[in-house]
N, C-alpha and C positions, 0 to 999 in steps of 0.2 A: 155738626155736633156728634152724630153717630160715627162719622169717620174718625174723629178724634178719640172716641172711646175704643174703637177697634185698634187704632195705632197704640194707645196706651196699654191695652190688653196684650198686644204682641210684644211690646217692650218688656212688660212684666214677665211674660213667658220666657223671653230670651234671658232676662236677668235671673229668673228662678232656675232656668236650666244651667246658666253659667255658675250659679252658686252651688248647684247640686253636685257638680263634679270639679276635679282639679282644673285649674286654668294654666295653660302653657304660656309663661311669660318669656317673651323673646326680647333680649336687650342688646346682645352683641352682634352688630351687623356685619362684622368681619368674618364670622365663622358660622357654620351650620350646626344644628343640634338634633341628636336622635331623641325622639320623644315617645318611644314605645311604651314606657311605663306610665305615661300620663294620658293614654287614650283608653276608650271604653268600647267593648265589643258586645254585640247582640247577635245571638244565633237565630236566624230566621228559618227554623227547621221545617216549617210548613210552606215557606215561600208565600206568605199571605200578609206580611206586615207592610202597611203603606208608609209613605214618607212622613206624613203627619204623626202616625203612631210611633214610628221609629224616633222622631224628634222628641216626643214627650214620654217615651217609655222609661220606666224605672227598672227594667230588667237587665240593663247593661252590667257587664262584669269588667272591673278594672284590670287592665293588662299588668302582668307581673314581669314581663320580659321587655328588653329594649327593642326586640324584633319578634313580636308574638307570632306563634305558628297556629294555623287553623287546620282542623282535621279535613281529610278528603271526603267530600260529600257533594251531592248534586244541588243542594240548596244554598242560598247566599248567606253572607254575614253583613251586619251593619257595623260601622265604626264611627265613633263620635268623639270630637275633641273641641276644646275651647281655646282660642289663641288670643293672647293680649299682646299688643304691639307696644313695646317700651323703647322703640327706636324712633328716629326722625323719618324713617322710610314710610312712604304711603302704601307700598305694596310689599308683601312677603311672598315667599314661594314654599310649596310643599312638594317633596319628592317621595313617591311611593316606588322604591327601588326593587321591584320584583316583576320582571318583564312578562312572565308566562301566565299572568292572571287573565282569564278569558274576558271578563267584563268588569269595568269600574265605572260606577255612576257617582259623580262628585257633586255635593250640594252645599251651597253657601246660604246660611240663614240671613235674610235681609232685614233691615230695621222696620220695614213696613209689614212684616209677618210673612212675606213670601220667600221663595227660594230661587236661587240662581243655580242651574244644573249644567254639568258637562258630562257627556257620555264618551267613554273611551274604553280601551282594552286591547287584548292581543288581536282581536278580529277587526279592529278599526284601522283603516289605512293610515299610514304615517302622515300623509298630507292633510288629514282631517284632525289630527291630534293637536292639542294646545301647544305642545313642543314636539318637534320631529325627532324623537329619541325613543329607545325601547323602554326606558323608565317612564313612569306616569307623573308628569310635573304639572302642578296647578298653581295659579296665581291666587294669593289670599288677600282679598281687598279689605285690609284692616287699617283704618286710619291710626296715626300715632296717638297713643294714650287710650285707645279703645280696645274692646274685645269682641270677637265674633265666634259663632258656633258653626262648625263644619261637620258634615256627615259624608261618608261614602259607602256605597254598597258594592261588595266584591263577590265574585264566584269564579271557580276554575275547576277543570277536570283533573287537576293534580294538586299535591300539597301546596298550601299557600303560606307564605311568610310575609309579615308586614313591617319591613324596615321603613318607618315613617321619619323623614328628616325635614326640619323647618329651618329656614334661613333666608338671607337675601338671595336674589336671583344670581348674583355674582358668586356667592359662597356655594350655592347649589351647583352652578356651572363648573366651578373649580373642582368640586367633589367628583362630578361626572367625568370631567377631563382626566383626572387622576385615575379613575377606574378604567376608562377607555385606554389610557396609556399602558397601564399594567396588563390589561388583557391583550393589548397589542404585543407586549413583550412575551406573554405566554404563547400567543399565536405564532410569534416568530420562532420560539423554541420548538414548538410542535412542527412547524414547516421545515426548519433546518434538520431536525431529527428524521422527518419523513423523507426528505430528499437524500440525506446521508445514507439511510438504510436502503432506499431504492437503488442508489448507486452501488452499494455493497451487493445487493441481489444480482444486478446485472454483471458484477465482477466475479462473484463466487458461485452464482447459480444455486444458492441454498434457499429452499422454499421458506425456511424460518423467517428470512428477511422480508419476503413478500407478505406473509401472514402478519408480521409485525407492522409493516407499512399500513395494512388495512386497519389494524388495531389502533395505531397512532392517529390515522385519519378520523376514525369514528369517535375516538376518545376526545380529540380536539373539537369535533362537531358537537359532541354531547355538551361540553362546556359552553360552546357558542350558542346552543339552543337554550341552556339554562340561563345564560346571561342575556338572551334576547338578540344577540348579534346575528345569528343565523337568519331569523325572520326579518331583521332589519336590512341586511345586505344581500341575502341569497334569494329570498322569495317574499318580498315585502307586500305583494298583492295577493298571495295565495293563502287563504284561510285554511284550506284543507291541509296544506303542508305544515302550517303553523301548529296545527293539532297533531298531525300524524308523525311529524319528525321527532316530537318529544318521546314517542314510543319506538319508532323505527331506528333512530340513531343509537340509543343505548342498547337496543336488542342486537343490532349489527356489531356494535362494539363488543358485546358479550360473546357473540359467535366467533369473531376473529380472535378474541382473547383465548377462548377454549382451544381453537385450532392451533394457535401459536404455542400455547402452553404444552399441548400434546406433542407437538413436533420438537419444540426447543428443549423441553425437559425429558423427552423420551419416556413419557408416562406409561405407554404400553409396555415398555421393557422393564421399568423399575416397579411400577405399581399397577398390574393388570386390572385389579378389581376397581380401583379408583378411575382407571381409564374408561371403564364401562359406565361409571357414575357420571363422568364428564360427558360421555355420549348422551346420557339421559338429559343433561342440561341443554345440550344442543337441540334436542327434540322439544324441550320446553320453550326455548327461545323461538324456534320455528312456529310453535303453536301460538305464542304471543303475537308474532307478526301476522299469522293468519287471522287471529281474533281481531286485530286492529283494523282489518279490512271491513269489519262490520260497523266501525265507527264508535265502538264502546271503549273509548280511550281511558275513561276513569277506571274501569275494571282492569284493563291492560296495565295501567300504571301500578295499581295495587298488587297484581300478580308479579309484575316485574321486580318490585321492591323486595318481595319475599324471595324470588329466585336469585336476585343479586346478592342478598344477604347469605343465603345458603351456599351459593357459588364461592363467595369470598372465603368462607370457612373451609370448604372442601379444597380449594386451591392452596390455602395456607397449610393444610394438613399434608397435601401432596408435596409442597415445597420443603417442608420440614423432613418428611420421610426420605426424599431423594437427597437432600443435603446430608443427612446422617449416613447415607450410603456412599458419600465421598465424591459425588458428581459435582465438579467445580462450578459449572454454570448455574447450578441450583442455589449456590451460596449468594451470588449477586442478585439472583431473582428473588430469593427470600427477603433480602434487605429491601429491595425495591417494592415488593408487595407489602411488606410490613409498613413502610412509610406511607404507601397508598392507602392501606386499610386504616392506619392512624388518622390520615386526613379525612377519610370517609366518616370515621367515628366522630371526629370533631365537627364535621359538617352536619351529621345527623343530630348530635347532642345540641348543636346550636339551634337546629330547627325545632327541637323539643324544649328549648329554653334552659337546658342543663349547663350549657356553656355560654358565657356572655357573648353578645353580638358585638364584635369589634373587627378591626382590620384583619387580624390573624384568622379568626374563625370564618370571616367572609371569604378570604382568599385561600382557605385551607385546602379545598379541593383542587384548585388550580396549582397551588404550590406542590401538593402531594403528587398530582398527575404529572407535572413537569419533571419533578425529581425522578419519578418512576420511569418516565419515558427515557430520560437521559441515562439512568443506571442500566436499564434493559438494553439500551443501545451499546453501552460499554460491555455488557455481558455478551451481546451478539458479536461485537468486535473481538472480544476475548475468545469467542468460539473459533475464530480463524486460527488463533494460536493453538487451540485445543485440537483442531483438525490436523495442524502441522505436527503436534506432539503425537497424536494417534498414528499418523502416517509414519513418523520416525519410529514409534514403538512397534508398529506392524513390520516395518522393514527390519528392525532389530530382531524381532521374533523370527522373521523369515530367515535372516542370516544365521541366527542361532539354530534354527531347524535344519538349514542346509549344512551347517558345521556338524550338527549332531548326526545327520544322515551320513555325512562323510566319515565321521568317527565310527559309526556303526558298520559302514561298509568295510572300513579298514580293519575293524575288529573281527568281522566275519571272515575276511581274507586270512587273517592271522590264525583264527581258530581252526582253519583247515590244516594247519601245520603243527600247532602246539596245543596242549591241553589247557583249557580255560581255568579249570579248578586249581591248577598248580601255578599258573603264570599270570593271574589277574593284575597284580601290582607291577610285575615286570613288563607286562604288555603295555600298560599305560606309559611307563618310562620309555619303552621301545618305540611307541607311537610318536612321542615327543621328539626322540632322537631321529626317527625316520623323517618326520616333517622337516627338521632342521637339515638333515642330510639331503632331502629332496630339493630344498631351496638351494643348498650349496651345489648340488649336482646340476640343477637347472642353470645356475649362474656359471658354473664351470663349463657346462655344455655350450652355453651361449658364447663364452669367451673362446672356447675351443673352435666353434664354428667360425667366429670372427677371425681368430688367429689363422685357421686353415685357409680362409678366404684370402687373407692378406698374404699368407705364405704362397698361395697359388698365384696371387698377383705379382709377388716378388719373382717367382720362377718365370712367369710369363714375361715380365718386363726384362728380366735378365736374358731370356732367350731372344727377345726382340732386339735388345741392345747388342747382343753378340752377332745376330744375323745382319743387323744394319751396319754394324761397326766396320766389317770387312769392305763392303762396297764403298762406304763413305771414306775409309782410309785410301782406297784406290782412287776415288775422285779427288780427295784432298792432295794426295801425293802427285797426281798428274796435272793438277791445275797450273802449278808453277812452271813445269817444263813446257806445257802447252802455251802458256802466256809468252815464255821466252822464245819458242819456235815461231809463233805468230809474228812476234816483233822482228825476228830475223828475216822471215819471208817478206815482211813489209819493207824492211831495210834493203833486202836484195832487189825488190822491185824498184825501189828508188834508185839504186845503183845502176840497174839495167836501163832505166829511163834516161839517166844522165849520159850513159854510153851511147845509146841510140841517138840522142839529140846531138851529141858531139860529132858522130860519124855521119848522121843523116838529119840535118836540121829540118829538112822538109817534112819529116815524120813527126816533128814536135806538135804540129797542129792536130794531127790524127790522134796522137796520144792524149792531148788535152781534151779533144772531143769525146774520146772513149771514157776518160776519167769523169768527165761531166755527165756522160750518159749513165754510168753506174753509180754516180754520186760517191766518188771515191773517198772524199774527206769524211762524209757521214758514215761510210762503211767502216773506216778505221775507228771512228769514235764508238760506233755501235759494237764492234768486236771487243773494244776495251771494256765497254759497259757489260757485255755478256760475260766476258771472262771474270770481271769483278763480281758480278752477281753470282756466278757459279762458285767463286771462292767464298763469298759471304755465306751462301746457302750451305756449302759444305761445312764451314766453320760452325754455323748455327746448329746444323744437324749433329755435328760432333759433340757440341755442348749438351744437346738434349740426350744423346746417347750416354754421355758421361753422367748426366743427372739420373737417367734411368738405371744405370749400373750402380750408382750410389744408393738410390732408393730401393733397388732390388735386394738389398741386404736384409730384408724383412725376415728371411728364414734363418738368419745367423743366430745361434743360441749361446755363443761364447762372449765373455767380456773382452772388449778390446778398446784401444785408444781410438777416438774418433773426433772429427771436427764438427761441432754443432752447426756452425755457419754453413758448412758444405751440405750437411743433411737438410737444413732448412731450405737452401736453394734448390736442392733436388726435389723437395716436396712442392715448392712453388711451381717448378716445371710441370709436375703432375697435375696441379690444380689450375694451370694457366688457362685452359679452355673454359673453366667455370667463371673466370673473371670477365671474359667476354669483352675486354677492352673498355668496360664501364666502371669497374671498381679499381681504384687507384691503390697500389701497394707501395707503402713507404717503409724502407728498410733503414734501420740504424744499428749496424752490426758493430760490436766491440771486438777488440783483439783478444780472442779467446784461446786459452791453452787447450790441448787435447785432453779429454776426460775419459775415464773408464766407464763404459756403458754398453748397452745392447743397441747398436746403431739402428738396426731395422725396426726394433720396437719403438724407439724414440721417433723415427720417421712416421710410424703409424699414429703416435700421439699428435705430432704436428699436423698430420693430414686431417685427423678428426676435428681438431680445434679450428684449423683454418677453414674447413668445410662448414662448420657451425657458424663461424664469423661471416662467411660469404652468404649463408642462408639468412642470417639476421639482417644483413645489409640489403639483400634483395627483397626481403619482406617489407622493409621500410621504404626503399626507394623504387622498387619495381624495375622498370626499364630505363628510368631516368639516371642521370649521372649525379655524382655527389658522394657515393659510397667510398669509404676508405678503410684500408687495413694497415695498421702500424705494427711492424715487427721489430723488436728491439732485443739485442743480446748484450750481455756484459758480465763482469766478474765481481764477486764480493770476496770476503776473507778466504773461505775455503770451498767456495762453490761458484757455479755460473748460474745466471738467470736468463730465461727466455720469456719475453712479454709479447703476447698476441692480443691486440686491441682493435675493436671495430666501432663504428658509429651507427650501429644498427638499432634494433628495437629495444635492446636491454631486457632486464628481468626484474620481477618483483621479489620480495623476500621469500615467499613461499616456494617459488620456483628455484631459487638459489639453494634452499635447504634440501631439495630433492634431486639436485642436478646430477649427482653421481649414482643415483639408485638405478639398478638394472631395469631395463624396459621402460623407464620414465622418459617421455619425450613430449615436447611442445609442438612438434611438427604434425602436419596432417597425416591421415592414414595413407600408407604407401610411400611416404617420404622419408621415414626414419624408423629404426628399430628400437632406439633408446639404449643401445649397447655401446655406442662409440665412446662417450665420456666415462662410462663405467669401466671399460677396458683401459682407457687412458689413465684413469685414477689408479687402477691396480698396477699398471706399468710403472707409474711414477713412484708408487710405494715400493715396488720391487727394486727401484734404483735408490731407495732410502731418501727420496726427495719429497717435496711438498708442492702443492698447487694452491695459489691464492686467487680469489675471485673478487673483482670490483665491478659493480653494475648499477646503473640507474635506468629505470623504466623510461623508454622513449629516447634515451641519450646514447646508449651503447654499453658494451661489456669489455672487460680486460681480464685475461687469464695470465698469471705470472707463474712460471715453473722454475723451481730452484733445485739444482742437481749438484751433489758433491763431486769434487774433482776425482776422488779415489773412492771406490767401493770397499766397504769393510768386509 
């Protein structure tokens, strides 16, 4: 009988307790429900309230927020709620989604007046928790159609927020999976940005990227600590790190942020006073780290919240000031920092209940942090362009300075001869004219040197041709008589042999033996071959001499009628050694009339263009065969054309545009002066002709020269 009275009294107490406060009716088993506004909170300011007193206390205050925030203090809080199960499920689940609570003691009021308790918290190993997750998940043993009272006692060394969610285990698990997935996406963004900026650091060697990598790392770790992932995956068995990292990681994030901002925004240059202020914040963060070694994490957290708030304001002022000064990287930084500050404000207002607890406010810090990291990565990438622009600007200023110095030197030289006060304007015009005249003089000098060189070559070849011509004529004129005389001697020997045989047949054998001994038949054949070789060599030498004599007309300055085909052949003779029997020359000569021209000058044009073609072919084929030169001549209405085509390296459009500029060359140093085609172009203009270029990179080039039959 006494036991029945005790049981009845307990049921009355439970019923009275359930009537005294709102009951959480859970009816939709498919979804979870945030019940923060239907829970009651009791401040155990002296840490002396027992479980029984907490269960029966009338001092609970009803929460007004979906995720109520508790002030930072060393004493615990009691939370009470009544849950009625309106579903067919035998068991519900409660999720306290705030991983950094140091201690959570969860109590279930039993029908017999007793309590079932579960002890968990940040310092309880994961394998001892009811559910191995950073959130605190409890089973609510509420039969269908009944109600139960639940209490939990919480304490922490940092601000506490109580997002209490009730639902089926499946619904709670789906919520947790969604949150884990979203944090995984956030962690992926952080990791990608970290590796990207680390790669840029090793590429450009700018310390801003290294400081930013540190900032990204500790910013991501800060979120991982706040969400409980760091303790779960990085140090699940270390209670010391679970407490310390909540202070260390944000402090290191702040230190790297300050160093990065100083270097990236050039704070010392633009705002020296605020640079010293940032240095003071560095000292504060170092002091917080030192203080954390004493284990007073609650005090460290409070100080750091104040420091972070002040730092955010100071950095915002710095960004605005530097942006107003026109520094481009500061604009993107200001945008990124504004978004991040807005996210922090939403996060703080959510903690104080000023902003509703929902998906956006819950993920505001992660969203703002991710956007900030991406935007600042863009700003750092844009800094590469800024470096390039600054380098170009510096080069531009240097060139302007050099030009200015050159102008000053020229002005000083002229001032020695004329009066500055009387000739300032005339001097400027004179300098411009002098610059133009100097360019023309340089061009004329180059052409004169080239012309003198070619004229000397013409005189040399003319002299060589003259000196060789006499002995070659002598050889050529004597080969035929020599051939005739040798034949006569051989015939005379045959006649004498027949006479000797007729008069003295016995000597026939002696003669045959002698002829066999000296190999008479081979001797006759060899004499014929030697005489033929001498004749061919003399003829070939005569052709070369003729070509040299034609090419040696380089020094002729008078217009005269000339055969273009003959001039081309003479040029090919000069370049024959360059072909080296590896480049095939294919000639397609037309029946050309004689034209009025300067033959020697045209030979020089042909020589330059053929030499360039040979160079392009050799550059493509090297010592291998396959190179070809196609030389074509023909006539049109009132002009002749000469086409010189090769299958060498070809040219791109930029090279074609500058081809006839003086001193422009694509050859290596020491292989060309860049004057050949410039002189050729001027020579063709002197003949009132034109030159056309067709070229494809990697396929070859074709130069077509058109010359009038008669010069005007």
